[in-house]
N, CA, C and O atoms as a GROMACS GRO file, in nm:
protein
  372
    1MET      N    1  -2.210  -0.529  -2.733
    1MET     CA    2  -2.114  -0.538  -2.840
    1MET      C    3  -2.014  -0.425  -2.825
    1MET      O    4  -2.052  -0.313  -2.790
    2SER      N    5  -1.888  -0.452  -2.851
    2SER     CA    6  -1.786  -0.349  -2.838
    2SER      C    7  -1.791  -0.254  -2.956
    2SER      O    8  -1.851  -0.284  -3.059
    3ILE      N    9  -1.728  -0.140  -2.940
    3ILE     CA   10  -1.722  -0.041  -3.046
    3ILE      C   11  -1.634  -0.092  -3.160
    3ILE      O   12  -1.665  -0.068  -3.277
    4ILE      N   13  -1.528  -0.162  -3.128
    4ILE     CA   14  -1.436  -0.215  -3.228
    4ILE      C   15  -1.470  -0.362  -3.250
    4ILE      O   16  -1.472  -0.441  -3.156
    5ALA      N   17  -1.497  -0.398  -3.375
    5ALA     CA   18  -1.528  -0.538  -3.408
    5ALA      C   19  -1.419  -0.592  -3.499
    5ALA      O   20  -1.391  -0.536  -3.605
    6PHE      N   21  -1.359  -0.700  -3.458
    6PHE     CA   22  -1.257  -0.766  -3.537
    6PHE      C   23  -1.324  -0.875  -3.621
    6PHE      O   24  -1.430  -0.925  -3.583
    7PRO      N   25  -1.264  -0.913  -3.733
    7PRO     CA   26  -1.324  -1.016  -3.818
    7PRO      C   27  -1.355  -1.144  -3.739
    7PRO      O   28  -1.271  -1.194  -3.665
    8GLY      N   29  -1.477  -1.195  -3.756
    8GLY     CA   30  -1.520  -1.318  -3.690
    8GLY      C   31  -1.552  -1.304  -3.543
    8GLY      O   32  -1.592  -1.401  -3.478
    9GLU      N   33  -1.537  -1.184  -3.490
    9GLU     CA   34  -1.557  -1.164  -3.347
    9GLU      C   35  -1.704  -1.144  -3.311
    9GLU      O   36  -1.743  -1.169  -3.197
   10ALA      N   37  -1.785  -1.100  -3.406
   10ALA     CA   38  -1.925  -1.069  -3.376
   10ALA      C   39  -2.000  -1.191  -3.324
   10ALA      O   40  -2.075  -1.181  -3.227
   11GLU      N   41  -1.981  -1.306  -3.389
   11GLU     CA   42  -2.050  -1.427  -3.346
   11GLU      C   43  -2.004  -1.472  -3.208
   11GLU      O   44  -2.085  -1.509  -3.123
   12ALA      N   45  -1.873  -1.469  -3.188
   12ALA     CA   46  -1.818  -1.509  -3.058
   12ALA      C   47  -1.866  -1.416  -2.948
   12ALA      O   48  -1.898  -1.461  -2.838
   13GLU      N   49  -1.872  -1.288  -2.978
   13GLU     CA   50  -1.917  -1.191  -2.877
   13GLU      C   51  -2.064  -1.209  -2.846
   13GLU      O   52  -2.105  -1.196  -2.731
   14ALA      N   53  -2.146  -1.239  -2.948
   14ALA     CA   54  -2.288  -1.261  -2.924
   14ALA      C   55  -2.310  -1.382  -2.834
   14ALA      O   56  -2.394  -1.380  -2.744
   15GLN      N   57  -2.233  -1.489  -2.858
   15GLN     CA   58  -2.244  -1.609  -2.775
   15GLN      C   59  -2.197  -1.579  -2.633
   15GLN      O   60  -2.259  -1.622  -2.537
   16ALA      N   61  -2.088  -1.505  -2.621
   16ALA     CA   62  -2.035  -1.471  -2.488
   16ALA      C   63  -2.134  -1.383  -2.412
   16ALA      O   64  -2.152  -1.400  -2.291
   17GLU      N   65  -2.197  -1.288  -2.481
   17GLU     CA   66  -2.294  -1.201  -2.414
   17GLU      C   67  -2.413  -1.282  -2.365
   17GLU      O   68  -2.469  -1.253  -2.259
   18ALA      N   69  -2.452  -1.385  -2.441
   18ALA     CA   70  -2.562  -1.471  -2.396
   18ALA      C   71  -2.521  -1.545  -2.269
   18ALA      O   72  -2.605  -1.572  -2.184
   19THR      N   73  -2.392  -1.578  -2.257
   19THR     CA   74  -2.341  -1.646  -2.138
   19THR      C   75  -2.337  -1.551  -2.019
   19THR      O   76  -2.335  -1.596  -1.904
   20CYS      N   77  -2.336  -1.420  -2.044
   20CYS     CA   78  -2.323  -1.319  -1.938
   20CYS      C   79  -2.450  -1.299  -1.856
   20CYS      O   80  -2.452  -1.219  -1.763
   21VAL      N   81  -2.556  -1.371  -1.890
   21VAL     CA   82  -2.681  -1.355  -1.816
   21VAL      C   83  -2.654  -1.382  -1.668
   21VAL      O   84  -2.599  -1.486  -1.631
   22GLY      N   85  -2.693  -1.288  -1.586
   22GLY     CA   86  -2.668  -1.298  -1.443
   22GLY      C   87  -2.543  -1.224  -1.400
   22GLY      O   88  -2.517  -1.209  -1.280
   23PHE      N   89  -2.464  -1.178  -1.497
   23PHE     CA   90  -2.340  -1.105  -1.466
   23PHE      C   91  -2.350  -0.959  -1.509
   23PHE      O   92  -2.249  -0.890  -1.520
   24GLU      N   93  -2.472  -0.911  -1.534
   24GLU     CA   94  -2.492  -0.776  -1.584
   24GLU      C   95  -2.439  -0.669  -1.489
   24GLU      O   96  -2.405  -0.559  -1.532
   25GLN      N   97  -2.431  -0.700  -1.360
   25GLN     CA   98  -2.384  -0.602  -1.262
   25GLN      C   99  -2.233  -0.580  -1.270
   25GLN      O  100  -2.182  -0.483  -1.214
   26MET      N  101  -2.162  -0.670  -1.338
   26MET     CA  102  -2.017  -0.652  -1.355
   26MET      C  103  -1.993  -0.540  -1.456
   26MET      O  104  -2.064  -0.530  -1.555
   27PRO      N  105  -1.893  -0.455  -1.431
   27PRO     CA  106  -1.861  -0.351  -1.529
   27PRO      C  107  -1.820  -0.412  -1.663
   27PRO      O  108  -1.767  -0.524  -1.666
   28MET      N  109  -1.845  -0.342  -1.772
   28MET     CA  110  -1.807  -0.391  -1.904
   28MET      C  111  -1.655  -0.401  -1.916
   28MET      O  112  -1.603  -0.495  -1.977
   29ILE      N  113  -1.584  -0.305  -1.860
   29ILE     CA  114  -1.437  -0.302  -1.862
   29ILE      C  115  -1.390  -0.288  -1.718
   29ILE      O  116  -1.441  -0.205  -1.643
   30MET      N  117  -1.291  -0.370  -1.680
   30MET     CA  118  -1.244  -0.369  -1.541
   30MET      C  119  -1.093  -0.357  -1.532
   30MET      O  120  -1.019  -0.411  -1.614
   31SER      N  121  -1.050  -0.285  -1.432
   31SER     CA  122  -0.907  -0.279  -1.400
   31SER      C  123  -0.871  -0.406  -1.323
   31SER      O  124  -0.960  -0.475  -1.274
   32PRO      N  125  -0.742  -0.438  -1.313
   32PRO     CA  126  -0.704  -0.553  -1.231
   32PRO      C  127  -0.755  -0.543  -1.087
   32PRO      O  128  -0.794  -0.644  -1.028
   33LYS      N  129  -0.753  -0.423  -1.032
   33LYS     CA  130  -0.799  -0.406  -0.894
   33LYS      C  131  -0.946  -0.442  -0.879
   33LYS      O  132  -0.984  -0.513  -0.786
   34VAL      N  133  -1.029  -0.395  -0.972
   34VAL     CA  134  -1.173  -0.424  -0.967
   34VAL      C  135  -1.198  -0.572  -0.987
   34VAL      O  136  -1.276  -0.632  -0.913
   35LEU      N  137  -1.131  -0.633  -1.087
   35LEU     CA  138  -1.152  -0.775  -1.111
   35LEU      C  139  -1.103  -0.859  -0.994
   35LEU      O  140  -1.168  -0.958  -0.958
   36ALA      N  141  -0.992  -0.822  -0.934
   36ALA     CA  142  -0.941  -0.896  -0.818
   36ALA      C  143  -1.044  -0.894  -0.705
   36ALA      O  144  -1.064  -0.995  -0.637
   37GLU      N  145  -1.108  -0.780  -0.684
   37GLU     CA  146  -1.211  -0.771  -0.581
   37GLU      C  147  -1.330  -0.859  -0.614
   37GLU      O  148  -1.384  -0.927  -0.526
   38ILE      N  149  -1.372  -0.859  -0.740
   38ILE     CA  150  -1.487  -0.940  -0.782
   38ILE      C  151  -1.458  -1.089  -0.764
   38ILE      O  152  -1.541  -1.163  -0.713
   39LEU      N  153  -1.338  -1.132  -0.808
   39LEU     CA  154  -1.302  -1.274  -0.799
   39LEU      C  155  -1.251  -1.316  -0.663
   39LEU      O  156  -1.231  -1.434  -0.636
   40GLU      N  157  -1.230  -1.216  -0.575
   40GLU     CA  158  -1.176  -1.240  -0.441
   40GLU      C  159  -1.039  -1.309  -0.448
   40GLU      O  160  -1.013  -1.406  -0.378
   41VAL      N  161  -0.954  -1.255  -0.535
   41VAL     CA  162  -0.815  -1.299  -0.546
   41VAL      C  163  -0.728  -1.174  -0.536
   41VAL      O  164  -0.778  -1.062  -0.543
   42SER      N  165  -0.599  -1.193  -0.520
   42SER     CA  166  -0.509  -1.078  -0.511
   42SER      C  167  -0.473  -1.028  -0.650
   42SER      O  168  -0.487  -1.100  -0.749
   43MET      N  169  -0.428  -0.905  -0.657
   43MET     CA  170  -0.380  -0.851  -0.784
   43MET      C  171  -0.256  -0.928  -0.831
   43MET      O  172  -0.232  -0.940  -0.951
   44LYS      N  173  -0.179  -0.980  -0.738
   44LYS     CA  174  -0.062  -1.063  -0.772
   44LYS      C  175  -0.107  -1.191  -0.842
   44LYS      O  176  -0.041  -1.237  -0.934
   45THR      N  177  -0.219  -1.249  -0.799
   45THR     CA  178  -0.272  -1.368  -0.866
   45THR      C  179  -0.308  -1.336  -1.010
   45THR      O  180  -0.275  -1.413  -1.100
   46LEU      N  181  -0.374  -1.223  -1.033
   46LEU     CA  182  -0.407  -1.183  -1.170
   46LEU      C  183  -0.279  -1.165  -1.253
   46LEU      O  184  -0.275  -1.202  -1.370
   47GLU      N  185  -0.176  -1.108  -1.192
   47GLU     CA  186  -0.049  -1.090  -1.262
   47GLU      C  187   0.011  -1.226  -1.300
   47GLU      O  188   0.058  -1.244  -1.412
   48ARG      N  189   0.007  -1.321  -1.206
   48ARG     CA  190   0.059  -1.456  -1.236
   48ARG      C  191  -0.022  -1.521  -1.347
   48ARG      O  192   0.036  -1.588  -1.434
   49TRP      N  193  -0.155  -1.502  -1.347
   49TRP     CA  194  -0.239  -1.558  -1.452
   49TRP      C  195  -0.205  -1.496  -1.588
   49TRP      O  196  -0.203  -1.566  -1.689
   50ARG      N  197  -0.178  -1.365  -1.590
   50ARG     CA  198  -0.142  -1.300  -1.717
   50ARG      C  199  -0.012  -1.358  -1.772
   50ARG      O  200  -0.002  -1.385  -1.892
   51ILE      N  201   0.087  -1.377  -1.687
   51ILE     CA  202   0.215  -1.433  -1.728
   51ILE      C  203   0.194  -1.575  -1.780
   51ILE      O  204   0.248  -1.612  -1.885
   52ALA      N  205   0.115  -1.655  -1.707
   52ALA     CA  206   0.089  -1.793  -1.749
   52ALA      C  207   0.010  -1.796  -1.880
   52ALA      O  208   0.036  -1.881  -1.965
   53ARG      N  209  -0.085  -1.705  -1.896
   53ARG     CA  210  -0.166  -1.702  -2.018
   53ARG      C  211  -0.081  -1.672  -2.141
   53ARG      O  212  -0.109  -1.722  -2.250
   54GLU      N  213   0.023  -1.592  -2.124
   54GLU     CA  214   0.113  -1.565  -2.237
   54GLU      C  215   0.180  -1.693  -2.283
   54GLU      O  216   0.213  -1.706  -2.401
   55ARG      N  217   0.201  -1.787  -2.192
   55ARG     CA  218   0.265  -1.915  -2.227
   55ARG      C  219   0.165  -2.016  -2.279
   55ARG      O  220   0.188  -2.079  -2.382
   56ASP      N  221   0.052  -2.032  -2.209
   56ASP     CA  222  -0.039  -2.142  -2.243
   56ASP      C  223  -0.170  -2.099  -2.309
   56ASP      O  224  -0.240  -2.183  -2.365
   57GLY      N  225  -0.203  -1.971  -2.304
   57GLY     CA  226  -0.326  -1.923  -2.367
   57GLY      C  227  -0.454  -1.964  -2.298
   57GLY      O  228  -0.563  -1.940  -2.351
   58GLU      N  229  -0.444  -2.025  -2.180
   58GLU     CA  230  -0.564  -2.075  -2.111
   58GLU      C  231  -0.580  -2.024  -1.968
   58GLU      O  232  -0.693  -2.010  -1.920
   59THR      N  233  -0.471  -1.996  -1.902
   59THR     CA  234  -0.477  -1.959  -1.760
   59THR      C  235  -0.533  -1.818  -1.744
   59THR      O  236  -0.485  -1.723  -1.806
   60GLY      N  237  -0.634  -1.807  -1.661
   60GLY     CA  238  -0.692  -1.677  -1.632
   60GLY      C  239  -0.767  -1.619  -1.751
   60GLY      O  240  -0.757  -1.669  -1.863
   61PRO      N  241  -0.842  -1.512  -1.725
   61PRO     CA  242  -0.919  -1.449  -1.832
   61PRO      C  243  -0.828  -1.371  -1.927
   61PRO      O  244  -0.720  -1.326  -1.889
   62ALA      N  245  -0.874  -1.356  -2.051
   62ALA     CA  246  -0.800  -1.274  -2.148
   62ALA      C  247  -0.793  -1.132  -2.095
   62ALA      O  248  -0.884  -1.086  -2.025
   63TRP      N  249  -0.687  -1.063  -2.129
   63TRP     CA  250  -0.668  -0.926  -2.084
   63TRP      C  251  -0.618  -0.844  -2.200
   63TRP      O  252  -0.572  -0.897  -2.301
   64HIS      N  253  -0.629  -0.713  -2.185
   64HIS     CA  254  -0.591  -0.622  -2.292
   64HIS      C  255  -0.501  -0.512  -2.234
   64HIS      O  256  -0.532  -0.455  -2.130
   65LYS      N  257  -0.392  -0.486  -2.302
   65LYS     CA  258  -0.305  -0.374  -2.262
   65LYS      C  259  -0.343  -0.257  -2.351
   65LYS      O  260  -0.345  -0.268  -2.474
   66ILE      N  261  -0.372  -0.146  -2.289
   66ILE     CA  262  -0.411  -0.026  -2.361
   66ILE      C  263  -0.288   0.029  -2.434
   66ILE      O  264  -0.186   0.057  -2.371
   67PRO      N  265  -0.297   0.044  -2.567
   67PRO     CA  266  -0.181   0.092  -2.644
   67PRO      C  267  -0.129   0.226  -2.593
   67PRO      O  268  -0.206   0.316  -2.559
   68GLY      N  269   0.003   0.238  -2.588
   68GLY     CA  270   0.065   0.362  -2.545
   68GLY      C  271   0.067   0.382  -2.395
   68GLY      O  272   0.100   0.490  -2.347
   69SER      N  273   0.031   0.278  -2.320
   69SER     CA  274   0.030   0.291  -2.174
   69SER      C  275   0.064   0.156  -2.113
   69SER      O  276   0.086   0.057  -2.183
   70SER      N  277   0.068   0.154  -1.981
   70SER     CA  278   0.090   0.028  -1.911
   70SER      C  279  -0.040  -0.026  -1.850
   70SER      O  280  -0.038  -0.120  -1.771
   71LEU      N  281  -0.153   0.034  -1.888
   71LEU     CA  282  -0.282  -0.004  -1.831
   71LEU      C  283  -0.327  -0.140  -1.882
   71LEU      O  284  -0.324  -0.167  -2.002
   72ILE      N  285  -0.370  -0.224  -1.791
   72ILE     CA  286  -0.425  -0.355  -1.821
   72ILE      C  287  -0.574  -0.348  -1.791
   72ILE      O  288  -0.615  -0.295  -1.688
   73ARG      N  289  -0.655  -0.402  -1.882
   73ARG     CA  290  -0.799  -0.404  -1.861
   73ARG      C  291  -0.855  -0.539  -1.901
   73ARG      O  292  -0.800  -0.608  -1.987
   74TYR      N  293  -0.966  -0.576  -1.837
   74TYR     CA  294  -1.036  -0.700  -1.864
   74TYR      C  295  -1.178  -0.665  -1.909
   74TYR      O  296  -1.238  -0.572  -1.856
   75SER      N  297  -1.231  -0.739  -2.006
   75SER     CA  298  -1.369  -0.716  -2.046
   75SER      C  299  -1.458  -0.819  -1.977
   75SER      O  300  -1.417  -0.932  -1.951
   76ARG      N  301  -1.580  -0.777  -1.946
   76ARG     CA  302  -1.675  -0.867  -1.882
   76ARG      C  303  -1.696  -0.992  -1.967
   76ARG      O  304  -1.702  -1.102  -1.914
   77THR      N  305  -1.706  -0.975  -2.098
   77THR     CA  306  -1.727  -1.088  -2.188
   77THR      C  307  -1.616  -1.190  -2.175
   77THR      O  308  -1.642  -1.310  -2.167
   78ASP      N  309  -1.490  -1.143  -2.173
   78ASP     CA  310  -1.376  -1.234  -2.160
   78ASP      C  311  -1.375  -1.305  -2.026
   78ASP      O  312  -1.346  -1.425  -2.019
   79VAL      N  313  -1.406  -1.232  -1.920
   79VAL     CA  314  -1.404  -1.292  -1.786
   79VAL      C  315  -1.513  -1.399  -1.774
   79VAL      O  316  -1.487  -1.507  -1.722
   80VAL      N  317  -1.633  -1.368  -1.822
   80VAL     CA  318  -1.743  -1.464  -1.813
   80VAL      C  319  -1.715  -1.586  -1.901
   80VAL      O  320  -1.744  -1.699  -1.861
   81SER      N  321  -1.659  -1.565  -2.020
   81SER     CA  322  -1.624  -1.678  -2.108
   81SER      C  323  -1.520  -1.768  -2.042
   81SER      O  324  -1.532  -1.890  -2.047
   82TRP      N  325  -1.420  -1.708  -1.980
   82TRP     CA  326  -1.317  -1.785  -1.910
   82TRP      C  327  -1.378  -1.864  -1.794
   82TRP      O  328  -1.346  -1.981  -1.775
   83PHE      N  329  -1.464  -1.798  -1.719
   83PHE     CA  330  -1.527  -1.864  -1.605
   83PHE      C  331  -1.614  -1.981  -1.651
   83PHE      O  332  -1.614  -2.086  -1.588
   84ALA      N  333  -1.687  -1.962  -1.762
   84ALA     CA  334  -1.771  -2.069  -1.817
   84ALA      C  335  -1.684  -2.186  -1.862
   84ALA      O  336  -1.721  -2.302  -1.842
   85ALA      N  337  -1.569  -2.157  -1.924
   85ALA     CA  338  -1.478  -2.264  -1.967
   85ALA      C  339  -1.424  -2.340  -1.846
   85ALA      O  340  -1.407  -2.462  -1.853
   86CYS      N  341  -1.397  -2.270  -1.737
   86CYS     CA  342  -1.351  -2.336  -1.614
   86CYS      C  343  -1.458  -2.431  -1.562
   86CYS      O  344  -1.428  -2.543  -1.521
   87ARG      N  345  -1.583  -2.387  -1.564
   87ARG     CA  346  -1.693  -2.471  -1.516
   87ARG      C  347  -1.710  -2.593  -1.605
   87ARG      O  348  -1.734  -2.703  -1.554
   88GLU      N  349  -1.698  -2.575  -1.737
   88GLU     CA  350  -1.711  -2.690  -1.829
   88GLU      C  351  -1.598  -2.790  -1.807
   88GLU      O  352  -1.621  -2.911  -1.808
   89ALA      N  353  -1.477  -2.739  -1.786
   89ALA     CA  354  -1.363  -2.828  -1.763
   89ALA      C  355  -1.382  -2.905  -1.632
   89ALA      O  356  -1.350  -3.023  -1.625
   90GLU      N  357  -1.433  -2.838  -1.530
   90GLU     CA  358  -1.458  -2.902  -1.402
   90GLU      C  359  -1.565  -3.009  -1.413
   90GLU      O  360  -1.554  -3.116  -1.354
   91ALA      N  361  -1.670  -2.980  -1.490
   91ALA     CA  362  -1.780  -3.075  -1.509
   91ALA      C  363  -1.734  -3.200  -1.585
   91ALA      O  364  -1.787  -3.309  -1.565
   92ALA      N  365  -1.634  -3.182  -1.671
   92ALA     CA  366  -1.585  -3.294  -1.752
   92ALA      C  367  -1.501  -3.392  -1.669
   92ALA      O  368  -1.478  -3.505  -1.712
   93LEU      N  369  -1.456  -3.349  -1.552
   93LEU     CA  370  -1.372  -3.436  -1.468
   93LEU      C  371  -1.449  -3.548  -1.404
   93LEU      O  372  -1.392  -3.629  -1.331
   0.00000   0.00000   0.00000
């Protein structure tokens, strides 16, 4: 569970953490460089996904910009939730 809890987020985070089984070795918070290495994609791909996500809200994992800086970070929970959604969408085809 994160240090900061937003309204209604506790239930979603608990469900996402349950989905994280098998992904415990992933860092809780990742830079674009670390996530790109894990997913075996380029940092440019992550950048394109961030731009697309701003438009459609679905492309790529959710990301967070650290206030007062240009730092972008990804949480393990968000990445695993996104990956699970991709698998569900693929299975539905």
